C-alpha positions, -999 to 999 in steps of 0.1 A, spaced: -90 302 -77 -63 318 -56 -55 355 -60 -21 370 -62 -25 384 -26 -30 348 -13 3 338 -28 21 370 -18 21 361 19 40 329 13 78 327 15 98 320 -16 103 283 -7 65 280 0 57 296 -34 81 272 -52 65 242 -34 30 255 -42 39 259 -79 51 223 -80 19 211 -64 -2 230 -90 20 217 -119 14 182 -107 -23 189 -103 -24 203 -139 -7 171 -152 -33 150 -136 -61 172 -149 -48 170 -185 -45 132 -183 -81 130 -170 -93 153 -198 -77 130 -223 -94 100 -207 -127 120 -207 -132 120 -169 -131 158 -162 -157 171 -137 -148 208 -142 -133 216 -176 -124 252 -165 -101 239 -138 -72 236 -163 -75 273 -171 -76 282 -134 -46 260 -127 -25 276 -156 -34 310 -144 -24 302 -108 9 288 -119 16 319 -140 8 341 -110 32 321 -89 59 323 -116 56 361 -116 59 364 -78 88 340 -77 106 360 -104 99 393 -86 112 380 -54 144 365 -69 150 397 -88 145 419 -57 171 398 -37 198 403 -64 
């Protein structure tokens, strides 16, 4: 699981791209869980939290630039 400090060093565009990657990964994880093929059931929680961290950082950067 990535920490906030890991995401902080990324630029705003990189953070947005990383968020989109994680959202896609979360969609695939949810589909797999419905099909019953999940290797790590806690991965969904970790993905949601990482996405939330990125959303917070993106919002902070956008707000600081205004």
